[in-house]
N, C-alpha and C positions, 0 to 999 in steps of 0.2 A: 503493500499499500504505500502510495507517494507521501513521503514526508513523516510517516509514523515510524519513528525510531525506537530503539529499545528502552530509552529512558523514559519516553512517553508511554510505552506499553506497560512498564514496570510500575509507573505512578498510578496510572488509571486502571490497571487489570491485576497485575500480580500482587501488588501491595494493598489490595482492596478486598476486605473480606466479605462485601456484598456480592462480588463476582465468583467466589468459590465453588457454588453449585453450578456455575456455568461452565467453568474450566473442567470440572469433574466429568460434565457430560462430553466434552469435546475429546477427552482421553479415554472414555469408556468404550471398550471392545464391543459393546452389545447395544450402543445407542442406535436409535433409527434415524433414517435420513431426516424426519421431521423434527425430532429432538436435537440433532446436530445443528440444523440449519436455524432453529428457534434461539438456541444458546449462542451460536457463532454471531448471528446478526445483531443479537443484544450487546454482545461484547463490542462489536464494531461501532455500534451506535454510541456507547461510552467513549470509545476512542476518539470519535468526532465530535464530542461536547454534547451528545443528545442525553436524554432522560429515559428512564424507564418507561416503555410504552410508546416511545416515539419510533418512527421508522426511518431507514435511511433514505428512503424517497423523499420523505418530508424534509429531513436536514438537506438533502441535495438541493431541492427546489429553493429552500430558505436562503442557503448559502449562494445560490445563483443569483437570486434576486437582490440579495444584499451586495454581491459583487457588482452588478449592474448599476445599482443606485448609488454606490459610495465611491467609484472609481472611474476615471476617464481612461485608464490604461486598458490595453489589450486583456481580454479575459483568458485566464490560465485554467482550462477545464481539469487539468490533473489535480488541481487544488480541491475540487469539488468531492464530497463523499461518494463512493460508487453507488450505483443503482442497487436496489434491493436483490434484484435478480442476478446481476453480475456477481455481487458479493456472495450469494449463496453457494455458486460454484467455487468460489476462492475459499468458502468455509469447509466444503466438502473435501477438497485437496488438502487443507490444513489438518483436518481430522484423520485423513488417511495417513498422512506423514506422521502424526503424533502416535497414532496407534502401531505403526510400523517400527518406530524407534523405540517405543516402550516394550514392545514384544520381541525385539530384536529380529524383526521381519518374519516372525511366526504367525502373525495374523494373516488369514487367507481372505484378502478383500480385493475384489476386481477393480483396478483403477477406473475403468471405464463406467462403473458405478459411482464414482466419487470424484467427478469434475474433470476427467481426462478423456481423451479419445485417441484412436489409433489414426495416424497418417504417415503413409510411406515407412512403415515398419518401426515408428517411433510414437511415443505417447506425446500429445502437445494438449495445453490446457483448454478446456471449454470456456470461452469468455462469457458467452450468454446464448440463450436459445430463443431469444426474441430478435425481431427485426431491428436494424439500426435507426430506421426511420420509415415514415409512410413511403409507399412504392413511387409516389409521384415526385417526392423529394429525392429519392435515390436516382431516379431517372435523369434528374438534373445534374447530379454530380457524376461526371463522366470526364475522361482525360483524353488527350489527343497525343500523346506520347509516340514518338516514331520508334519502330523496331529496329532502324539502322543503327541506334546508339548501341553501345556495348551492353549495358544492363538496363533495358527499358524498365520504367515504373519502379524505380528504386529509391528516388530522392523526393525532396519537398517540391520539385518542380512538377511532379505528378499531381494533379488535382485530386485523385482518389487517396494517394498517399497523404497529401496535405489535410484531408478530412478524416483520416483514420479509417478508410473504408477499402475494402478489396475492389479490384477493377471489375467492371461488369461487361455483359455482352454489347452494351450501348457505347462503350469506349471506341473511339474512331478507328485505331489501328490494331491495338492488342486484342479487343473483343473480349476482354477478361479470359483469355486462354493462352496467348502468346507472350506473357511477361512473367515478372517475378513477384506480382502482387495479386495473384490469384486467390491465394490462401494467406491467412496471417500464420506464419511458421514461427512459432515460439516453443523452444525445446523445454523441458524440465530444468536443465542445467542454466538456461537463459533466465528462466524465472527465478532460480534461487540467486543468480548473479545480480539481478535487478533488485530483489529484496535487500541484498547485503548492502547495495550501493546507497539504498534509501534509508539511512541511519540518522535522521534528523530527529531532534528531541521533541518536535511538535508536529502535529499533523498539518499545520498550516491552514485551517479552515475557520474563518470567523462566521460562526453560526448566528444567523439573524432569526430570532423567534417571531414567528407569524402570529397575527391576532387570531383569536378562535374563530372570528367570522370569515378568515382567509381560508380557502381551499386549494388544493393542488389540482389543475386541470387534468381531466380523465385521460388526455392524449399523452400526458407525461408518464402514464404507467404502461403504456402499450408497447413502448420501444425502448431499446438499449444502445447507446453508442458503445462500441466495444472499449473495454477498460484496457487501454494499451499504454505502452511506455509513453511519458511526457514529450518526448521528441517527436512522436509519431502523431499524437492526437494534438490538434490545434483548435479544433471548434467542437462544440457540444450543444445539444438541445436539452431542455430540462428534463 
């Protein structure tokens, strides 16, 4: 998670008696998917400054609105809490890793049941199972990268890369097939490397509390911008 370093986690989770029952669930060999999801999402809510009963979607929307209202600088989507759905897969992977470590790999759990999928004989993380945005918006985001370049669709010059999205059939030259941005290819080793590099003391999210009369628009719950590296993602919807 971007900006959530070990010190912040220790202060808000490890050194907090109120979270003991949640961490016990995450390291339980017999916990169900629902139990793991509920416990992990509540812990992540605490990390991003939320309270018991609040959702990550609520915090994400509030932080986004606060960012727009309080700053004229370009928005940094990596500073937002993850969506509830994307965080759920992260929690699954965390649970799998913890139980494997504690059991010295004796726990027989299928990684594909816990946030991973097989791609070209390797496991890569499932970022979400929702569409990134409505179809009409995705049709607008397409690139014109030429295939004559050495590695097409691999830099911020590619419109799809810039928006953190894979290339589509609508892309002018690569058609979502003849480039290196057809799939988001992140290995387990790269995920661990990113986690280690993000060792800041604070999650860096200024949470703006909404009034009780404010509600999150329904469309904000239907789609997920993939939760990627901050260098890849530059724009996000609520």
